[in-house]
N, C-alpha and C positions, 0 to 999 in steps of 0.2 A: 082607668083611674076615676074614682068617684069624685063628685063635686065637693070642694072644700078640702081635698087631700092633695098633698104634693109628695114627690119622691125625694128623699135625701139620703144619700149613702145606702141606697137600695131598701130603705125602710119607708113605709107610708106613715107620714106624720100629719096631724091636723094642721091646717094653715094657721089657725089662731088657737093656741092652747087655752085651757082654763086659767083665768087670772084671779088674783085676790081682789076682793071688793072692799069698800070702805068699812062695811060691817065686819068683815074678817079681820081687818087691821085694828079696828077699835076693840074687838074681842081679844086679840093678842095683847094689845096695850093694857087692857083691863087685867088680864091674867098676870102680865109682868108687874103691874102695879101691886097686885096682891103678893106675888112671889118676892118682890124686893121691899115690901112694906116695912119689915123689921130689920132690914140690912143697914149697914153704916151709910149707904148711898141710896136712899129710897127715891122713887119717882114722885116728886112733889113740886108743885101741885099736879095731880093727874088730870087727864082729860084732853079733849080736842079744842084747840084755839079757834079753828075755823073749818067747817065742813068743806067749804070751797077750796081751801088750801090743800086739804087732804085729798079731795077728788083730783085736783091738779097734779099732785105728787103721784097719785095712782095712775094717772093717764100716761105717764112716762113709759109704762110697760106696754102700752099699745101703740107707741110711736112706730110709724112705718108708712108704707104706701099700699093701699088695697089690702090684700091678705098677706102681704110680705112684711114681717116685723123687722125693724132696724136691729133689734136685739133678739134674734131668734133662738140663740142657744140659751137654755134655762139659766145657766150661771150668769150670763151677761144680762138677761132680763131681770134676774133677782138683784143684781148689782145696781142697775139703773133704778129699780123700784126703791131699794134701800137709800140710794142717793137722794131720790125725790122726797123721801120721808124724813131723813135725818140731816143731810148736809145742805139742803136747800136753805138759803138765808131767810126765807119766809116759812120756817118750820111750822107745820100744822098743829104741833103740840103746844100746850101751855108752857111758857119758859120756866 
């Protein structure tokens, strides 16, 4: 077994998969702002309220111990990331 790899259900998986960065999330937000700009429910005002809050929300996807993620299944990891961005009472987006 190579360093940084673990076996799970007979498949070799990376211990820590590629994660979204703040730049990725801001780019997605900017595209959604454009896509919904003329809709009855636009994203307004657009933008990030706090880079620190955004980084904090993104860190949820890295929660764990060592190379073992608490939310190792992709769907669970995506769910905790979305929770950190959207449902957190200190939402990183402008209200």
